[in-house]
C-alpha positions as CSV (number, residue, x, y, z in Angstrom):
1,X,20.3,-20.5,-1.5
2,X,23.2,-21.7,0.6
3,X,22.4,-23.7,3.7
4,X,24.4,-21.2,5.8
5,X,22.1,-18.3,4.6
6,X,19.0,-20.3,5.4
7,X,20.3,-21.1,8.9
8,X,21.0,-17.4,9.4
9,X,17.4,-16.6,8.5
10,X,16.0,-19.2,10.9
11,X,18.3,-17.9,13.7
12,X,17.1,-14.3,12.9
13,X,13.4,-15.2,13.1
14,X,14.1,-17.2,16.4
15,X,15.8,-14.1,17.8
16,X,12.9,-11.9,16.8
17,X,10.5,-14.3,18.5
18,X,12.4,-13.9,21.8
19,X,12.1,-10.1,21.7
20,X,8.4,-9.9,22.9
21,X,9.4,-12.0,26.0
22,X,12.1,-9.6,27.0
23,X,11.1,-6.1,25.7
24,X,8.6,-3.4,26.5
25,X,5.5,-2.6,24.6
26,X,7.3,0.2,22.8
27,X,9.9,-2.2,21.4
28,X,7.1,-4.7,20.5
29,X,5.3,-1.9,18.6
30,X,8.5,-1.2,16.7
31,X,8.9,-4.9,15.8
32,X,5.3,-5.3,14.7
33,X,5.5,-2.2,12.4
34,X,8.8,-3.4,11.0
35,X,7.2,-6.9,10.3
36,X,4.3,-5.3,8.5
37,X,6.7,-3.4,6.3
38,X,8.8,-6.6,5.8
39,X,5.7,-8.5,4.7
40,X,4.9,-5.8,2.2
41,X,8.5,-5.7,1.0
42,X,8.6,-9.5,0.6
43,X,5.5,-9.1,-1.6
44,X,7.1,-6.3,-3.6
45,X,10.3,-8.4,-4.0
46,X,8.5,-11.2,-5.8
47,X,7.4,-8.8,-8.5
48,X,10.1,-6.1,-8.4
49,X,13.1,-8.2,-7.3
50,X,12.6,-11.7,-8.8
51,X,10.5,-10.5,-11.7
52,X,12.2,-7.2,-12.5
53,X,8.9,-5.3,-12.7
54,X,9.5,-2.2,-10.5
55,X,6.2,-1.0,-8.9
56,X,5.6,2.4,-7.2
57,X,2.0,1.5,-6.4
58,X,1.9,-1.4,-4.0
59,X,-0.3,0.7,-1.7
60,X,-3.1,-0.3,-4.1
61,X,-2.9,-3.9,-2.8
62,X,-2.1,-3.0,0.9
63,X,-5.1,-0.6,1.1
64,X,-7.4,-3.1,-0.6
65,X,-6.6,-5.8,1.8
66,X,-7.0,-3.4,4.8
67,X,-10.3,-1.8,3.6
68,X,-12.0,-5.1,2.6
69,X,-11.2,-6.6,5.9
70,X,-12.4,-3.7,7.9
71,X,-15.5,-3.1,5.9
72,X,-16.6,-6.7,6.1
73,X,-16.3,-6.6,9.8
74,X,-18.0,-3.2,10.3
75,X,-20.7,-3.3,7.7
76,X,-21.5,-7.0,7.5
77,X,-20.4,-8.2,10.9
78,X,-18.1,-10.8,9.3
79,X,-15.7,-12.9,11.4
80,X,-12.3,-11.3,11.5
81,X,-10.4,-14.3,10.2
82,X,-12.9,-14.8,7.3
83,X,-12.6,-11.1,6.6
84,X,-8.8,-11.4,6.6
85,X,-8.9,-14.2,4.0
86,X,-11.4,-12.1,1.9
87,X,-9.1,-9.1,2.1
88,X,-6.1,-11.1,0.9
89,X,-8.2,-12.5,-2.0
90,X,-9.4,-9.0,-2.9
91,X,-5.8,-7.7,-3.0
92,X,-4.9,-10.6,-5.3
93,X,-7.8,-9.8,-7.6
94,X,-6.8,-6.1,-7.8
95,X,-3.3,-7.2,-8.6
96,X,-4.5,-9.5,-11.4
97,X,-6.8,-6.8,-12.8
98,X,-4.0,-4.2,-12.8
99,X,-1.6,-6.7,-14.3
100,X,-4.0,-7.8,-17.0
101,X,-4.5,-4.1,-18.0
102,X,-0.9,-3.1,-17.9
103,X,1.0,-6.2,-19.1
104,X,-1.4,-6.7,-22.0
105,X,-0.5,-3.2,-23.1
106,X,3.2,-4.4,-22.8
107,X,4.1,-1.5,-20.5
108,X,7.3,-2.1,-18.6
109,X,10.2,-0.2,-17.0
110,X,9.4,3.4,-15.9
111,X,6.0,3.2,-17.7
112,X,4.9,0.3,-15.5
113,X,6.1,2.0,-12.3
114,X,4.2,5.2,-13.1
115,X,1.0,3.4,-14.0
116,X,1.0,1.4,-10.8
117,X,1.5,4.7,-8.9
118,X,-1.5,6.1,-10.7
119,X,-3.7,3.2,-9.8
120,X,-2.8,3.6,-6.1
121,X,-3.5,7.3,-6.3
122,X,-6.9,6.8,-7.9
123,X,-7.9,4.3,-5.2
124,X,-6.7,6.7,-2.5
125,X,-8.9,9.5,-3.9
126,X,-11.9,7.2,-4.1
127,X,-11.4,6.0,-0.6
128,X,-11.1,9.6,0.6
129,X,-14.4,10.6,-1.1
130,X,-16.7,7.7,-0.6
131,X,-19.0,7.5,2.5
132,X,-18.7,3.7,2.7
133,X,-15.0,3.9,3.4
134,X,-15.5,6.6,6.1
135,X,-14.3,9.4,3.8
136,X,-11.6,11.6,5.4
137,X,-12.6,10.5,8.9
138,X,-11.6,6.9,8.2
139,X,-12.9,3.8,9.9
140,X,-12.3,2.5,13.4
141,X,-12.8,-1.1,14.4
142,X,-14.4,-1.6,17.8
143,X,-12.3,-3.0,20.6
144,X,-13.3,-6.6,21.0
145,X,-10.5,-8.6,22.7
146,X,-10.4,-12.3,21.8
147,X,-8.8,-14.6,19.3
148,X,-12.1,-14.9,17.4
149,X,-11.9,-11.2,16.7
150,X,-8.2,-11.2,15.8
151,X,-7.6,-9.0,18.9
152,X,-5.3,-10.0,21.8
153,X,-4.6,-8.5,25.2
154,X,-0.9,-9.1,24.8
155,X,0.8,-7.3,21.9
156,X,3.4,-10.1,21.9
157,X,0.9,-12.4,20.2
158,X,0.7,-10.0,17.2
159,X,4.5,-10.0,17.0
160,X,4.5,-13.8,16.9
161,X,1.8,-13.9,14.3
162,X,3.8,-11.4,12.2
163,X,7.0,-13.5,12.6
164,X,5.0,-16.6,11.5
165,X,3.6,-14.8,8.4
166,X,7.1,-13.5,7.4
167,X,8.5,-17.0,7.9
168,X,5.8,-18.5,5.7
169,X,6.5,-16.0,2.9
170,X,10.2,-16.6,3.2
171,X,9.6,-20.3,2.7
172,X,7.4,-19.5,-0.3
173,X,10.1,-17.3,-1.7
174,X,12.7,-20.0,-1.2
175,X,10.5,-22.5,-3.0
176,X,9.8,-20.1,-5.9
177,X,13.5,-19.3,-6.4
178,X,14.1,-23.1,-6.8
179,X,11.1,-23.7,-9.0
180,X,10.4,-23.5,-12.8
181,X,8.3,-20.4,-12.1
182,X,11.2,-18.8,-10.4
183,X,13.4,-19.6,-13.4
184,X,10.8,-18.1,-15.7
185,X,10.7,-14.9,-13.6
186,X,14.5,-14.6,-13.7
187,X,14.4,-15.0,-17.5
188,X,11.8,-12.3,-17.8
189,X,13.8,-10.0,-15.5
190,X,17.0,-10.4,-17.5
191,X,15.6,-10.3,-21.0
192,X,12.0,-10.5,-22.0
193,X,12.7,-11.0,-25.7
194,X,15.1,-13.9,-25.1
195,X,12.7,-15.5,-22.6
196,X,9.9,-15.3,-25.2
197,X,12.2,-16.9,-27.7
198,X,12.9,-19.8,-25.3
199,X,9.2,-20.4,-25.0
200,X,8.4,-18.6,-21.7
201,X,4.8,-17.3,-21.5
202,X,5.7,-13.8,-20.6
203,X,2.1,-12.6,-19.9
204,X,1.2,-15.6,-17.7
205,X,4.4,-15.4,-15.8
206,X,3.9,-11.7,-15.0
207,X,0.3,-12.2,-14.1
208,X,1.2,-14.9,-11.6
209,X,3.9,-12.8,-10.1
210,X,1.8,-9.6,-9.6
211,X,-1.1,-11.7,-8.3
212,X,1.1,-13.4,-5.7
213,X,2.9,-10.2,-4.9
214,X,-0.5,-8.4,-4.4
215,X,-1.8,-11.1,-2.1
216,X,1.2,-10.9,0.2
217,X,1.1,-7.1,0.3
218,X,-2.7,-7.3,1.0
219,X,-1.9,-9.6,3.9
220,X,0.4,-6.8,5.3
221,X,-2.6,-4.4,5.0
222,X,-4.9,-6.9,6.8
223,X,-2.3,-7.3,9.6
224,X,-2.0,-3.5,9.9
225,X,-5.7,-2.9,10.4
226,X,-6.1,-5.7,12.9
227,X,-3.3,-4.4,15.0
228,X,-4.0,-0.6,14.8
229,X,-7.8,-0.9,14.3
230,X,-7.9,2.4,12.5
231,X,-7.7,3.1,8.8
232,X,-8.1,6.0,6.4
233,X,-7.3,6.7,2.8
234,X,-3.8,8.2,3.5
235,X,-2.9,5.1,5.5
236,X,-4.4,2.4,3.3
237,X,-3.5,3.8,-0.1
238,X,-0.9,6.4,0.9
239,X,2.5,6.5,-0.8
240,X,4.2,5.7,2.5
241,X,3.8,1.9,2.2
242,X,4.8,1.8,-1.4
243,X,8.0,3.8,-0.6
244,X,8.8,1.8,2.5
245,X,8.2,-1.6,0.8
246,X,10.5,-0.5,-2.1
247,X,13.1,1.0,0.2
248,X,13.3,-2.0,2.5
249,X,13.9,-4.4,-0.5
250,X,16.5,-2.1,-2.1
251,X,18.4,-1.5,1.2
252,X,18.3,-5.1,2.2
253,X,19.0,-6.5,-1.3
254,X,16.6,-6.7,-4.2
255,X,15.9,-10.2,-5.5
256,X,17.4,-11.8,-2.4
257,X,15.4,-13.9,0.1
258,X,16.5,-12.2,3.3
259,X,16.9,-8.7,1.9
260,X,13.4,-7.3,2.5
261,X,13.3,-8.5,6.2
262,X,16.8,-7.1,7.0
263,X,16.0,-3.9,5.1
264,X,12.8,-3.4,6.9
265,X,14.4,-3.8,10.3
266,X,17.3,-1.5,9.3
267,X,15.0,1.1,7.8
268,X,12.8,1.3,10.8
269,X,15.7,1.2,13.3
270,X,17.2,4.1,11.5
271,X,13.9,5.9,11.4
272,X,13.3,5.6,15.1
273,X,16.9,6.8,15.9
274,X,16.4,9.8,13.6
275,X,13.1,10.7,15.2
276,X,14.7,10.3,18.6
277,X,17.5,12.7,17.8
278,X,15.6,15.2,15.7
279,X,11.9,14.5,16.4
280,X,11.0,18.2,16.3
281,X,12.0,18.6,12.7
282,X,9.0,17.6,10.5
283,X,9.9,15.1,7.7
284,X,13.5,14.6,8.8
285,X,13.0,10.8,8.7
286,X,12.0,11.1,5.0
287,X,15.1,13.1,4.3
288,X,17.2,10.5,5.9
289,X,15.4,7.7,3.9
290,X,16.2,9.6,0.7
291,X,19.9,10.0,1.6
292,X,20.0,6.4,2.6
293,X,18.5,5.3,-0.8
294,X,21.1,7.4,-2.7
295,X,23.9,6.0,-0.6
296,X,22.7,2.4,-1.1
297,X,22.4,2.8,-4.8
298,X,25.8,4.5,-5.1
299,X,27.9,2.4,-2.7
300,X,26.0,-0.9,-2.1
301,X,23.7,-1.5,-5.1
302,X,23.2,-5.1,-4.1
303,X,22.0,-4.0,-0.6
304,X,23.1,-5.1,2.8
305,X,22.9,-8.8,1.8
306,X,24.9,-8.2,-1.3
307,X,27.5,-6.2,0.5
308,X,27.9,-8.9,3.2
309,X,28.3,-11.6,0.6
310,X,31.0,-9.6,-1.2
311,X,32.8,-9.0,2.1
312,X,32.7,-12.7,3.0
313,X,33.8,-13.7,-0.5
314,X,36.7,-11.2,-0.3
315,X,37.8,-12.6,3.0
316,X,37.7,-16.2,1.7
317,X,39.7,-15.3,-1.4
318,X,42.2,-13.5,0.8
C-alpha cells in the first residue's frame, strides 16, 4: 500500500473522530451504524476480498458474537467486557467449524456462498425458536450506564470506540497484505491449483482466513448489541448484515484496505438520503442498493477505490 493511501486513511479516521464533537445525536447514530457495517465488511473482506472466498452468510458470525455477549450478561451476569471477548471467540469458533466442514469438502465459488447462507439461515431459525434466545420476542439488555457495563451516557464514546476498532482492523489488514499469509491468500484467490503446486497449504490458509474474518464480524455483532441493547433472530442472523457487509466491500473496493470503510459510509449515506426522499415507500432503500450494486459491477467493478486510482493514474499519464 502506498504511503499516500495510508495517510488518506489516517486523515479519514481523524475526520470521523471529530464528527461526534460537532454533530447531533442523529448524525452520531448514523456514524456508529456505518462503523458497525464497516467492521463487518472489513471482516468479510479478509475472506472474500483477500482470499477470494465469497460468503453470503456472515450473519452467522455477527449473530453469534451478539447472542453470546448478550446471553452471558443476561443469564450469567457476566461482565460486559468479558462477555464481549467471549462473543468474539465464539464467532471465531463458528467460523472455524463452518470452514472445517466446507473447505474439507472442497466447496468453493457459488457452492461455498450458498452453504454459508444456509448455515446463517439455520442459526436464525434456531434463535427464533429457542426460549434461551428469547424466541421471536428477542432479548433486551438492562440499561446500566457505566464503563464497566460497556454503556456510556454520551453516544460519542461509542463512535470513538467504533473508530478505534475500525482503525485496529485496518492496521491488521495492512499487516496481512504485506505478510506471507497475505501472499498465500492472494495465491489461493488467483488459482488454487497453482498455489497448491507451489506448496501453499490451501486448507490451513482458508481456515485461518475464515476464523479471522468471523472474529472481526463477531466483534461488529458485539458492538451492535452493546450500542442498541436489543437483539432478536432477524437482527442477529438476518440477511441484512450479510448483504450490507458484502455490498460495502464491493462498492468500496473488494480486496482493498480502505474499500470496506468507504463503501459502508457511502452505502449508509445513500440509504439515509433515499429514506429521506422516499421514506413512505417500503423497501425503497433495498431497491436502490440493488441498482447501486448492478451499477458498481457494470461501471466500476473495482469499486470507489479502484475508480479513484484509475482516475488519478489517468491524470498522471496525461
